[in-house]
C-alpha positions as CSV (number, residue, x, y, z in Angstrom):
1,M,84.8,14.6,121.9
2,A,84.6,13.4,118.0
3,K,87.1,15.9,116.2
4,L,86.0,19.3,115.0
5,K,85.7,18.5,111.2
6,K,87.2,20.7,108.6
7,I,83.9,23.1,107.2
8,R,84.7,25.5,104.4
9,L,82.6,28.8,106.0
10,G,81.7,30.3,102.4
11,D,81.0,26.9,100.6
12,L,78.2,26.6,103.6
13,L,76.7,29.8,103.6
14,V,76.1,29.7,100.0
15,K,74.9,26.1,100.5
16,Y,72.2,27.5,103.2
17,G,71.0,30.2,100.9
18,V,73.0,32.9,103.6
19,I,74.6,34.8,101.5
20,S,74.4,34.2,97.1
21,E,77.8,32.7,94.9
22,A,78.4,36.8,93.6
23,Q,78.8,37.6,97.2
24,L,81.1,35.1,98.5
25,G,82.9,35.7,95.3
26,E,83.2,39.7,96.3
27,A,84.2,38.7,99.8
28,L,87.0,36.6,98.4
29,R,88.4,39.2,96.8
30,I,88.6,41.4,99.1
31,Q,90.2,39.0,101.4
32,Q,92.6,38.1,99.0
33,E,93.7,41.8,98.7
34,S,93.6,43.0,102.6
35,G,94.0,38.9,104.4
36,K,91.2,39.6,106.8
37,K,89.4,36.7,108.2
38,L,86.2,35.9,105.7
39,G,83.7,36.1,108.4
40,K,84.6,39.5,109.6
41,I,84.4,40.5,105.8
42,L,81.1,39.6,105.6
43,V,80.2,40.9,109.0
44,E,81.4,44.7,107.7
45,R,79.8,44.6,104.3
46,G,76.2,43.6,106.2
47,L,75.7,40.4,104.5
48,I,75.3,38.8,107.6
49,T,75.1,39.6,111.2
50,E,77.9,38.8,113.9
51,Q,75.6,36.9,116.0
52,R,74.1,34.9,113.3
53,L,77.5,33.7,112.2
54,L,78.3,33.0,115.1
55,E,75.4,30.8,115.3
56,F,75.4,29.2,112.1
57,L,78.9,28.1,113.3
58,A,78.0,26.6,116.2
59,D,75.3,24.8,114.7
60,Q,77.4,23.4,111.7
61,L,80.6,22.4,114.2
62,D,78.0,21.1,116.7
63,V,79.8,23.1,119.4
64,E,78.7,25.8,122.2
65,L,78.1,29.2,121.8
66,V,79.5,31.4,124.5
67,D,78.7,34.7,125.9
68,L,81.9,35.6,127.8
69,A,79.7,38.6,129.2
70,Q,78.0,36.5,131.2
71,Y,80.4,33.5,131.6
72,R,82.0,32.7,134.5
73,V,85.9,31.7,133.4
74,D,88.3,29.8,136.0
75,P,91.5,31.7,136.4
76,D,93.6,28.7,137.0
77,A,91.8,27.1,133.5
78,A,92.3,30.5,132.0
79,H,95.8,31.4,132.4
80,S,96.9,27.4,131.3
81,L,97.7,29.9,128.4
82,S,100.3,32.6,128.6
83,E,98.7,36.0,127.4
84,S,100.8,36.1,124.0
85,Q,99.3,32.3,123.3
86,A,95.5,33.1,124.2
87,R,96.1,36.3,121.9
88,R,97.7,34.5,118.8
89,F,95.0,31.8,118.7
90,R,92.6,34.2,119.5
91,A,91.4,31.4,122.5
92,L,90.9,31.6,125.9
93,P,90.5,28.6,128.6
94,L,86.8,28.5,130.1
95,K,87.3,25.5,132.4
96,R,88.8,21.8,133.1
97,K,86.3,19.3,132.9
98,P,86.6,16.3,135.4
99,N,87.8,14.4,132.4
100,G,90.7,16.7,132.0
101,T,89.6,18.3,128.4
102,Y,89.6,22.1,128.6
103,Q,86.3,24.1,127.2
104,V,88.6,26.9,124.9
105,A,86.3,29.8,123.6
106,M,87.9,30.5,120.1
107,A,86.5,33.2,117.8
108,D,87.5,30.6,114.8
109,P,86.9,27.0,115.8
110,T,87.3,25.6,111.9
111,N,90.5,26.5,112.3
112,V,91.7,23.1,112.7
113,M,95.5,23.6,113.0
114,A,95.1,25.9,115.7
115,V,93.0,23.7,117.6
116,D,95.9,20.7,117.6
117,R,98.4,23.9,118.5
118,L,95.7,24.3,121.4
119,E,95.9,20.5,122.7
120,H,99.8,20.9,122.2
121,L,100.1,23.6,124.4
122,L,97.7,22.5,126.9
123,G,98.8,19.0,127.1
124,A,95.3,17.9,126.9
125,E,92.1,17.6,124.5
126,V,90.5,20.6,123.4
127,E,86.4,21.3,123.4
128,P,86.0,24.6,120.9
129,A,83.2,26.8,121.7
130,V,82.6,30.0,119.6
131,A,82.8,33.2,121.0
132,S,82.4,36.4,119.4
133,E,86.0,38.3,118.7
134,S,85.0,41.5,120.0
135,A,83.9,39.8,123.6
136,L,86.8,37.7,123.9
137,L,89.6,40.0,123.2
138,R,88.1,42.0,126.1
139,A,87.7,39.1,128.0
140,L,91.3,38.6,127.3
141,D,91.9,42.2,128.3
142,R,90.2,41.3,132.2
143,V,92.1,37.8,132.7
144,F,95.6,39.0,131.9
145,T,95.7,43.1,132.2
146,R,99.1,42.9,131.4
147,S,100.0,41.5,135.2
148,H,102.3,38.7,133.8
149,Q,104.0,42.0,130.9
150,M,104.4,44.0,134.5
151,S,106.2,40.9,136.4
152,S,108.7,40.8,133.8
153,L,109.6,44.3,133.1
154,A,110.2,44.0,137.4
155,D,112.2,41.1,136.9
156,E,114.3,43.0,134.1
157,I,114.9,46.2,136.4
158,G,116.1,43.9,139.4
159,A,118.1,42.1,137.5
160,E,119.7,45.6,136.0
161,L,119.9,47.2,139.5
162,G,122.0,44.7,140.9
163,E,122.7,44.6,144.7
164,E,124.8,48.0,144.6
165,S,122.1,49.9,142.7
166,Q,119.9,50.9,145.7
167,R,121.6,54.4,146.1
168,G,121.8,55.7,142.5
169,L,119.4,55.2,139.5
170,P,121.1,56.2,136.3
171,E,118.7,54.0,134.1
172,V,116.1,56.7,135.0
173,E,116.8,59.1,132.8
174,P,113.8,61.3,131.6
175,G,114.5,60.5,127.8
176,S,114.9,57.0,128.2
177,E,111.5,55.9,127.4
178,D,112.7,52.4,126.3
179,A,114.3,51.5,129.9
180,P,112.4,49.0,131.6
181,V,111.0,51.2,134.5
182,A,109.5,53.1,132.0
183,R,107.8,50.4,130.0
184,L,106.7,48.9,133.6
185,I,105.3,52.6,134.5
186,N,103.5,52.3,130.9
187,A,102.1,48.8,131.3
188,L,100.5,49.9,135.1
189,F,98.9,52.9,133.7
190,T,97.8,50.9,131.1
191,Q,96.2,48.0,133.5
192,A,95.0,50.6,135.6
193,V,92.9,52.0,132.7
194,Q,91.8,48.6,131.7
195,M,91.0,47.8,134.9
196,G,89.0,50.9,135.4
197,S,91.1,52.4,138.1
198,S,91.0,55.7,140.1
199,D,94.2,55.1,142.3
200,I,97.2,53.5,142.1
201,H,99.3,52.7,145.2
202,V,103.1,51.5,144.7
203,E,104.3,50.7,148.6
204,P,107.5,49.1,149.5
205,D,106.8,46.7,152.4
206,E,110.0,45.2,154.4
207,D,111.2,42.7,151.7
208,A,108.5,43.1,148.6
209,L,106.9,46.3,146.8
210,L,103.4,45.9,146.4
211,V,101.3,48.0,143.7
212,R,97.6,47.9,144.7
213,C,94.6,49.8,142.5
214,R,91.4,50.9,144.0
215,I,88.5,49.9,141.5
216,D,85.8,50.7,142.2
217,G,86.4,51.9,145.7
218,V,88.3,48.9,146.6
219,L,91.9,48.3,147.0
220,Q,93.1,45.4,144.8
221,E,96.1,43.7,144.7
222,R,97.9,43.8,141.2
223,M,101.9,42.9,141.3
224,R,104.0,41.8,144.5
225,T,107.8,41.7,143.4
226,D,111.2,42.3,145.0
227,R,112.0,45.8,146.9
228,Q,114.9,46.8,145.1
229,V,112.5,47.9,142.3
230,A,110.4,50.4,144.6
231,E,112.6,52.9,144.1
232,A,113.5,52.6,140.5
233,V,109.6,52.9,140.4
234,V,109.4,55.7,142.7
235,S,112.0,58.2,140.9
236,R,110.8,57.8,137.8
237,L,107.4,58.8,138.7
238,K,109.2,61.7,140.4
239,L,110.9,62.9,137.2
240,M,107.2,62.6,135.5
241,A,106.4,65.2,138.2
242,E,108.9,67.3,137.7
243,L,109.9,66.5,141.4
244,D,113.0,66.5,143.6
245,I,114.1,63.3,143.0
246,A,117.2,63.8,145.6
247,E,114.6,64.4,148.0
248,R,113.7,61.2,150.2
249,R,112.6,62.6,153.5
250,L,109.8,65.0,153.0
251,P,106.5,64.4,151.3
252,Q,106.3,65.9,147.6
253,D,103.0,66.5,145.6
254,G,102.9,66.7,141.9
255,R,101.0,66.0,138.8
256,F,101.6,65.2,135.1
257,R,99.7,63.8,132.2
258,I,100.3,60.9,129.9
259,T,98.2,59.3,127.2
260,V,97.1,55.9,127.2
261,G,95.2,53.6,124.9
262,G,93.2,56.9,123.8
263,H,92.5,57.9,127.7
264,R,94.4,61.6,128.3
265,L,94.9,61.1,131.8
266,D,95.4,63.8,134.5
267,V,97.6,61.9,137.1
268,R,97.8,63.4,140.5
269,L,101.2,62.2,142.3
270,S,102.1,62.1,146.1
271,T,104.8,60.7,147.6
272,M,105.5,59.8,151.2
273,P,108.6,58.7,153.5
274,I,107.4,55.5,155.3
275,Q,109.4,53.3,157.0
276,N,110.3,50.9,154.4
277,G,111.2,53.3,151.5
278,E,109.1,55.9,150.0
279,A,105.5,55.4,148.8
280,A,103.7,56.3,145.7
281,V,100.2,57.0,145.7
282,M,98.8,58.2,142.2
283,R,94.9,59.7,141.7
284,L,94.0,59.3,137.7
285,L,91.6,61.7,135.9
286,D,90.6,60.7,132.9
287,Q,90.2,63.8,131.0
288,S,88.3,62.1,128.3
289,A,85.4,61.0,129.6
290,G,82.6,63.3,129.2
291,L,80.7,65.5,132.3
292,I,77.7,63.1,134.2
293,G,74.6,65.1,134.4
294,L,72.3,64.9,136.8
295,E,70.0,62.1,135.7
296,E,72.9,59.6,135.5
297,L,74.2,60.6,139.1
298,G,71.6,58.1,140.9
299,M,69.6,60.2,142.6
300,E,66.1,59.3,143.3
301,E,63.3,61.3,141.0
302,E,62.5,63.3,144.1
303,V,65.4,64.0,145.1
304,R,67.0,65.1,141.9
305,R,64.0,67.2,141.5
306,R,64.6,69.3,144.7
307,F,68.6,69.2,144.2
308,E,68.6,70.9,141.1
309,H,65.4,73.7,142.5
310,L,68.2,74.7,144.7
311,V,71.2,75.1,142.3
312,R,68.5,77.8,140.5
313,I,67.9,79.4,143.6
314,P,69.8,82.9,142.6
315,H,71.7,83.2,146.1
316,G,72.9,81.3,148.9
317,M,75.2,78.1,149.3
318,V,74.7,74.9,148.3
319,L,77.1,72.1,150.1
320,V,77.7,68.3,149.2
321,T,79.8,66.6,151.4
322,G,81.2,63.2,151.9
323,P,84.5,61.4,152.6
324,T,87.4,61.6,150.0
325,G,86.7,59.3,146.6
326,S,82.6,59.7,147.2
327,G,82.2,61.8,144.1
328,K,81.6,64.9,145.4
329,T,83.4,66.7,142.5
330,T,81.7,64.9,139.7
331,T,77.8,66.2,141.6
332,L,79.0,69.6,142.1
333,Y,80.5,69.3,138.0
334,A,76.8,67.7,137.3
335,A,75.3,70.9,138.7
336,L,77.3,73.6,137.0
337,N,76.8,71.8,134.0
338,R,72.8,72.3,134.4
339,I,73.0,76.0,135.0
340,N,76.0,76.7,133.0
341,D,74.6,79.5,129.9
342,T,75.8,82.6,128.1
343,G,73.5,84.5,130.8
344,Q,75.8,83.1,133.8
345,K,79.2,84.3,134.8
346,I,80.7,81.4,136.7
347,I,83.9,81.1,138.5
348,T,85.7,77.8,140.2
349,V,88.7,77.6,142.5
350,E,89.8,73.8,142.4
351,D,92.5,71.6,143.5
352,P,92.8,70.3,141.0
353,V,90.8,71.4,137.9
354,E,89.3,68.1,137.2
355,Y,87.1,68.6,133.9
356,Q,87.4,71.8,131.2
357,L,84.3,73.7,131.2
358,P,83.1,75.9,128.4
359,L,81.9,79.1,129.5
360,V,84.0,79.0,132.9
361,S,86.5,80.8,134.6
362,Q,88.3,77.9,136.2
363,V,91.2,78.5,138.9
364,Q,93.6,76.2,139.7
365,V,95.2,76.7,143.2
366,N,98.4,76.9,144.2
367,P,100.0,77.0,147.5
368,R,103.7,77.0,146.2
369,I,103.3,80.4,145.1
370,D,100.4,81.2,148.2
371,L,97.7,81.1,145.5
372,T,95.2,79.6,147.9
373,F,91.6,78.9,148.6
374,A,91.1,82.1,150.3
375,R,93.2,84.4,148.7
376,V,91.8,83.3,144.9
377,L,88.3,84.1,146.7
378,R,88.8,87.1,148.0
379,S,89.4,88.3,144.3
380,I,86.6,86.4,143.0
381,L,83.6,88.9,143.7
382,R,85.4,91.8,141.8
383,Q,84.8,89.5,138.8
384,D,81.8,90.2,139.0
385,P,80.4,86.0,138.9
386,D,76.9,85.1,139.1
387,T,77.8,81.6,140.6
388,V,81.1,80.6,142.4
389,M,82.1,77.4,143.3
390,V,85.0,76.6,145.7
391,G,86.6,72.8,145.6
392,E,86.7,72.3,149.5
393,I,85.8,74.6,152.7
394,R,89.1,73.5,154.4
395,D,89.4,76.4,157.4
396,Q,87.6,79.7,158.9
397,E,89.1,82.0,156.3
398,T,88.1,80.3,153.4
399,G,84.4,79.6,155.1
400,S,83.6,83.2,155.8
401,I,84.2,84.6,152.4
402,A,82.3,81.6,150.8
403,I,79.3,82.6,153.4
404,R,79.9,86.5,152.6
405,A,79.6,85.8,148.6
406,A,76.6,84.2,149.9
407,L,74.7,86.5,151.3
408,T,76.0,89.1,149.0
409,G,73.7,87.8,146.1
410,H,75.7,85.1,145.1
411,L,75.5,81.5,144.3
412,V,77.7,79.5,146.1
413,F,78.9,75.6,145.9
414,S,81.2,74.2,148.0
415,T,82.3,70.3,149.5
416,L,83.0,69.5,152.8
417,H,84.0,66.3,155.3
418,T,81.5,65.0,156.8
419,N,79.5,61.4,157.3
420,D,75.9,63.1,156.9
421,A,73.9,66.1,156.1
422,P,73.1,67.0,159.6
423,G,76.9,67.0,160.2
424,T,77.9,69.5,158.2
425,V,75.9,72.0,160.2
426,T,78.3,71.4,163.4
427,R,82.1,71.0,161.1
428,L,80.7,74.6,159.3
429,I,80.0,76.1,163.7
430,D,83.2,73.9,165.3
431,M,85.4,75.8,162.0
432,G,84.4,79.2,164.0
433,L,81.7,79.9,162.1
434,E,79.4,82.0,163.6
435,P,75.8,79.9,163.6
436,F,73.6,82.9,162.3
437,L,75.4,83.1,159.6
438,V,75.4,79.7,158.1
439,A,71.4,79.3,159.3
440,S,71.6,82.8,156.7
441,S,73.3,81.3,154.0
442,L,73.0,77.5,153.7
443,R,70.3,76.4,151.3
444,G,71.0,72.8,151.4
445,V,73.4,70.2,151.8
446,V,73.7,66.8,149.8
447,A,75.6,64.1,151.6
448,Q,76.7,60.9,149.4
449,R,78.5,57.7,149.3
450,L,79.4,55.9,146.2
451,V,78.3,51.7,146.3
452,R,78.8,49.5,143.8
453,R,76.3,48.2,141.1
454,I,76.0,44.3,141.0
455,C,77.4,43.2,137.2
456,P,74.4,42.6,135.4
457,S,76.2,39.9,133.8
458,C,76.4,37.5,136.9
459,R,73.8,38.9,138.6
460,V,71.7,36.3,140.7
461,E,69.2,36.1,143.6
462,D,70.3,35.9,147.4
463,R,69.5,35.7,150.7
464,P,71.1,37.9,153.4
465,S,72.1,36.1,156.5
466,A,70.4,37.5,159.9
467,A,73.5,39.5,160.8
468,V,73.1,41.7,157.9
469,L,69.7,42.0,157.7
470,Q,70.3,43.0,161.7
471,G,73.3,45.6,161.0
472,L,71.2,47.4,158.8
473,G,68.1,47.6,161.1
474,L,66.3,45.4,158.8
475,D,63.1,43.2,160.3
476,P,63.9,39.7,158.8
477,R,60.1,39.2,158.8
478,E,59.9,42.8,156.5
479,A,62.4,41.6,154.2
480,E,60.5,38.1,153.4
481,G,59.0,39.9,150.5
482,T,61.9,41.1,148.8
483,I,64.3,40.0,146.3
484,F,67.6,40.3,146.7
485,Y,70.7,40.3,144.4
486,R,74.6,39.4,144.4
487,G,77.2,38.9,141.5
488,E,78.7,35.4,141.2
489,G,81.1,36.8,139.4
490,C,82.7,36.8,136.0
491,V,85.2,37.6,133.3
492,E,83.6,41.3,132.9
493,C,83.5,42.4,136.6
494,N,87.2,40.6,136.9
495,N,85.1,37.8,139.2
496,T,84.2,40.4,141.4
497,G,80.4,40.3,141.5
498,F,80.4,43.9,141.1
499,R,80.8,46.6,138.0
500,G,80.6,50.3,137.9
501,R,79.5,52.3,141.1
502,V,76.6,54.1,141.7
503,G,75.6,57.3,144.2
504,I,73.4,57.0,147.5
505,Y,72.0,60.7,148.5
506,E,70.9,62.7,151.9
507,L,69.3,65.5,150.9
508,M,69.2,68.3,153.5
509,E,66.9,71.4,152.7
510,V,67.2,74.6,154.5
511,D,63.7,75.3,155.2
512,G,62.4,77.7,158.8
513,P,62.5,74.7,161.4
514,V,66.1,73.3,160.1
515,R,67.3,77.2,159.9
516,E,65.9,78.1,163.1
517,A,68.0,75.2,164.5
518,I,70.7,75.8,163.3
519,S,70.8,79.6,164.5
520,R,70.8,77.5,167.8
521,N,73.7,74.9,167.2
522,D,71.2,72.1,167.7
523,R,72.3,68.9,165.6
524,G,69.6,67.4,167.4
525,A,66.4,69.6,166.1
526,V,67.8,70.0,163.3
527,E,67.6,65.9,163.2
528,C,63.8,66.4,164.4
529,A,63.2,69.0,161.6
530,L,64.2,67.1,158.6
531,E,62.0,64.0,159.6
532,G,59.3,66.7,158.4
533,Q,60.9,67.2,155.6
534,E,58.9,64.8,152.4
535,A,62.1,64.5,150.3
536,H,64.6,63.3,153.2
537,R,66.2,59.8,153.3
538,T,69.4,58.9,155.2
539,L,72.2,57.2,153.3
540,R,71.0,54.2,154.4
541,E,67.6,54.5,153.3
542,S,68.7,55.7,150.3
543,G,70.8,52.5,149.9
544,L,68.3,50.3,150.8
545,A,66.2,51.5,148.1
546,K,68.6,51.1,145.9
547,V,68.9,47.0,147.3
548,R,65.4,46.7,146.6
549,A,65.9,48.2,142.8
550,G,68.3,45.2,142.4
551,V,71.2,47.7,141.8
552,T,73.6,46.8,144.5
553,S,73.6,44.7,147.7
554,L,73.1,44.4,151.4
555,E,76.2,43.8,152.1
556,E,77.3,46.4,150.2
557,V,75.0,49.5,151.6
558,L,76.6,47.9,154.6
559,R,79.8,48.6,153.9
560,V,79.6,52.4,152.9
561,T,77.1,53.3,156.1
562,A,77.8,50.6,158.9
563,E,78.0,52.7,162.0
564,D,78.9,50.0,164.6
565,Q,82.2,48.2,164.5
566,E,79.9,44.8,165.5
567,Y,78.6,44.7,162.0
568,A,81.2,46.7,159.7
569,H,83.0,43.5,159.1
570,L,80.3,42.1,157.4
571,G,80.0,44.4,154.4
572,T,81.7,43.4,151.1
573,P,85.3,43.6,150.8
């Protein structure tokens, strides 16, 4: 490739009539005062759009204009530069061509000196491409995700601890914010926020410390370092949660709040003694995130309409079920937000209180002082509520009080851990609740799971295997007319092919036939009665509807709904 010619951007824009001489003069004056780049000043003043400027540069320099949101970056090429070098030059190596040349996305390819410096650092010829600076910075966040910084800090902690520091942790003091362990934890939280993590797992192995983050419901390894760092990290976290750092034989639970990049995180910390030390798991609740409305949950229109009817019934019990991390609380908050107004007295009992709701009296349970779900519920009815939300029905006592409230003119919301909607009946009765009371109080059940959305930036058509179709009970001939999709992997989705999650739902409305079957404690009769409900779909059927709409993949639906171990391994990792 021929060397880039040096151009004067302002002069060219005037030459081709994009801006006037007067506008260029004013922009140059602002540039001299502020030090900003000329192109950024022109965009900020509305004299040219960023896209038009990028197209102009690409045309004048005869280079490619790349959309990093849809470009699949080669990770090996991207890491040919260090993070500091990439950020300094606003440059990201995209790929290495067969002839050894690097194609590098740059925010300012007119900077010939920067191109020369990049060629020196990479040890090869550079073929510049132009990209939006904002998109470039987002791509750098995703490519590097502070992993190098975290590894360096971990090495620094290991050097400070030495071989004899495993018994004591003098550097982990409450005020030592500049200590390497404090900076490592801050970098860990920053990375977790950038990656959209819901949980952070810190696990000492036999000879290493493993840090993994749960992103869109799947654990991904983010760091592996020397095991001796583990004790320092866990002790620091326990200090932040005001736990006993001297107690390493028993599990402990705590919480703390931290602000990272404008995100206010409520962190729930759980420590557990394991064979190789102490493991810590942190659940991250982003207090800065807004509440999700019913329309944004991903329910099919008919299911959403019928569920909204259930949450407006003046009395009875509505349950949301599913495993841990399936979005049950989010669904309940959306339902509460829909009916929340000055004419309603709403009280919630939660562990923990995840979002602050206006006009709602929210109670945080505290087992340490015997402030349990059951104890709070026993007092709630004297507070004259219209609607009560119980974070989870965990035992017979809590379930009995919730049913009593539902039968005495109150609307009760709660969650339960079951695999599907009909299983809710079996679970409640197994707790010791009378079938006729369950039948009388229960108005509806929503079972749900979360499936990952295919990344829209790298979505391509896919041809599923016969085994996957068989695992989902689909006839290959019936599937011939359907277009299936998958994600190839790109910078925007961290090369996973997925970005974000959406719910799949099974709605069970307790009508006459279902109520009669519940009274007999006959699960088979409950399932038969559900077949007659117009809006009823199983979780798998709801997932397949998302597949046909191009939202998710067949493998992802199989991952969250597989009941047969023969097919479970075919789901996406």
